[in-house]
C-alpha positions as CSV (number, residue, x, y, z in Angstrom):
1,M,-27.2,2.1,1.4
2,A,-23.7,1.9,0.9
3,T,-22.3,0.2,-2.4
4,T,-19.6,-2.7,-2.0
5,W,-17.2,-2.7,-4.4
6,N,-14.8,-5.5,-4.8
7,L,-10.9,-5.4,-5.9
8,D,-10.3,-6.8,-9.4
9,A,-6.5,-8.0,-8.6
10,S,-5.2,-8.7,-12.1
11,H,-5.8,-4.7,-12.7
12,S,-4.0,-3.8,-9.5
13,E,-0.5,-3.1,-7.7
14,V,1.3,-2.4,-4.6
15,Q,4.7,-0.7,-4.9
16,F,7.0,0.7,-2.5
17,K,10.5,2.4,-3.5
18,V,13.5,2.8,-1.1
19,K,16.7,4.2,-1.7
20,H,19.6,1.8,-1.6
21,M,23.2,2.9,-1.0
22,V,21.9,6.7,-1.5
23,I,22.5,6.4,-5.2
24,S,19.9,4.2,-6.7
25,T,16.0,3.3,-5.7
26,V,15.0,-0.1,-5.3
27,T,11.3,-1.0,-6.3
28,G,9.3,-3.8,-4.6
29,N,5.6,-5.9,-4.7
30,F,3.1,-7.1,-2.7
31,D,2.0,-9.7,-4.9
32,N,-0.7,-11.1,-2.4
33,F,-3.3,-8.4,-1.5
34,S,-6.7,-7.2,-1.0
35,A,-9.0,-4.2,-0.5
36,N,-12.6,-3.3,-0.9
37,V,-14.3,-0.6,-0.3
38,E,-18.2,0.9,0.5
39,A,-19.6,3.9,-0.3
40,N,-22.9,6.0,-0.9
41,D,-21.6,8.7,-2.8
42,E,-20.3,8.6,-6.7
43,D,-17.0,10.7,-6.0
44,F,-16.2,8.2,-3.0
45,S,-16.0,11.5,-0.4
46,D,-17.8,9.1,2.1
47,A,-16.2,5.6,1.2
48,K,-14.7,3.4,3.5
49,F,-11.6,1.8,2.4
50,S,-9.9,-1.4,3.6
51,F,-6.6,-2.9,2.6
52,S,-4.5,-5.6,3.5
53,A,-1.3,-7.2,2.0
54,N,0.5,-10.9,2.6
55,V,4.0,-10.0,3.8
56,D,5.5,-13.1,2.8
57,S,3.9,-11.9,-0.9
58,I,6.9,-9.1,-1.0
59,N,8.9,-9.5,-4.4
60,T,11.7,-7.1,-5.0
61,K,13.3,-9.3,-7.8
62,N,16.1,-10.6,-5.3
63,G,15.6,-14.0,-3.3
64,D,17.6,-12.8,-0.7
65,R,16.6,-9.6,-0.1
66,D,13.0,-10.5,0.4
67,G,14.3,-13.3,2.6
68,H,15.6,-10.3,4.7
69,L,12.6,-8.2,4.2
70,K,10.5,-11.0,5.6
71,S,12.9,-11.5,8.8
72,E,13.1,-9.9,12.1
73,D,15.0,-7.4,10.9
74,F,12.1,-5.7,8.7
75,F,8.7,-7.0,8.7
76,H,9.3,-10.0,11.2
77,A,6.6,-12.0,8.3
78,D,6.2,-14.9,10.8
79,K,4.8,-12.8,14.0
80,F,2.9,-9.8,11.8
81,P,2.3,-11.6,8.7
82,E,0.1,-8.9,7.1
83,L,-0.1,-5.0,6.9
84,K,-3.3,-3.1,6.5
85,F,-4.8,-0.1,6.0
86,E,-8.4,1.1,7.1
87,S,-9.5,4.5,6.0
88,T,-10.5,7.2,8.6
89,S,-12.2,9.6,5.8
90,G,-13.4,8.9,2.1
91,I,-11.5,10.9,-0.9
92,K,-11.8,14.8,-0.6
93,N,-9.2,17.2,-1.9
94,G,-7.0,14.3,-3.8
95,K,-6.5,13.0,-0.1
96,I,-7.4,9.7,1.7
97,E,-6.5,9.8,5.6
98,G,-6.2,6.2,7.8
99,T,-4.3,4.2,9.7
100,L,-1.9,2.0,8.6
101,E,-0.7,-1.1,10.8
102,I,2.9,-2.3,9.9
103,R,4.4,-4.6,12.6
104,G,1.8,-4.4,14.9
105,E,2.5,-0.4,15.0
106,K,-0.8,1.4,14.0
107,K,0.1,5.0,12.5
108,A,-1.9,7.8,11.4
109,V,-1.2,8.2,7.4
110,S,-2.5,10.7,4.6
111,L,-2.2,9.6,1.2
112,D,-2.5,11.6,-2.2
113,A,-5.7,10.1,-4.1
114,D,-6.4,10.5,-7.8
115,F,-9.8,9.0,-8.4
116,G,-9.9,7.8,-11.6
117,G,-13.5,7.5,-12.4
118,V,-16.2,4.9,-13.1
119,I,-17.0,3.5,-16.1
120,Q,-19.2,0.8,-17.5
121,D,-17.0,-2.0,-19.0
122,P,-18.0,-4.2,-22.4
123,F,-19.0,-7.1,-20.1
124,G,-21.4,-4.8,-17.7
125,Y,-19.1,-4.5,-15.0
126,T,-19.1,-1.2,-13.5
127,R,-15.5,-0.4,-12.4
128,A,-13.8,2.6,-10.4
129,G,-10.1,3.1,-10.4
130,F,-7.8,4.9,-7.9
131,E,-4.3,5.7,-7.5
132,F,-2.8,6.4,-4.0
133,F,0.7,7.8,-3.4
134,G,2.7,8.4,-0.3
135,E,5.8,8.5,1.8
136,I,6.2,6.7,5.2
137,N,9.0,6.4,7.7
138,R,10.0,2.6,7.8
139,K,11.3,2.8,11.4
140,D,7.7,4.4,12.8
141,F,6.6,0.8,12.1
142,G,9.4,-0.6,13.8
143,L,11.4,-1.5,10.5
144,G,14.3,-0.2,12.5
145,W,17.4,-2.3,10.6
146,S,20.0,-0.1,9.5
147,Q,23.5,0.0,8.3
148,V,25.7,2.8,7.2
149,T,28.2,3.2,4.4
150,E,31.8,4.1,4.5
151,A,31.0,7.6,3.3
152,G,28.1,7.8,6.0
153,G,25.3,7.5,3.7
154,L,22.4,4.8,4.8
155,V,22.4,1.6,3.3
156,V,18.7,1.7,3.1
157,S,16.4,4.8,3.4
158,D,14.2,5.3,6.2
159,K,12.0,7.1,3.6
160,V,9.8,4.9,1.8
161,K,7.7,5.8,-1.4
162,L,4.1,3.6,-1.6
163,S,2.4,3.6,-5.1
164,I,-1.1,1.9,-4.8
165,N,-3.2,1.1,-7.8
166,L,-6.5,-0.4,-7.5
167,E,-9.3,-1.2,-9.9
168,F,-12.7,-2.4,-8.4
169,T,-15.8,-3.6,-9.9
170,K,-18.9,-2.8,-8.4
171,A,-20.7,-5.8,-6.3
172,Q,-23.4,-7.4,-8.5
């Protein structure tokens, strides 16, 4: 029988990084997200991960930029309020495979997976921690807005780096 693990959002984060004007990197977060895991094996090799983030919670520390990212040019939050990930494999050989959905576009992705282990905390809860890293092409998911600088570089890179740190507690 599978064990259910619930997200501890206060010890988790979802970040992305994208090059801006070729010379610098902008970091953003999704402040409102949910995730859970079901697994039989303690090494999570058979785990089923599911994750969703509220697009309207995007936060790059710049209100104008956040508004643009929520617009039809990028995430089109009014029509596509969530992005989702469903694993198609457990964690094996430092990887997790799954389907990422952004703007209604579903694509297979492979993420590096670092399983931090399982511990018993001082309050009697069993916890598990994970870090997932990867890179996607935003245009594969319909985030196609683009402009070119005078020097010929992209204002916003097509490549987006993902960094997702999740901590779960075992369901009681």
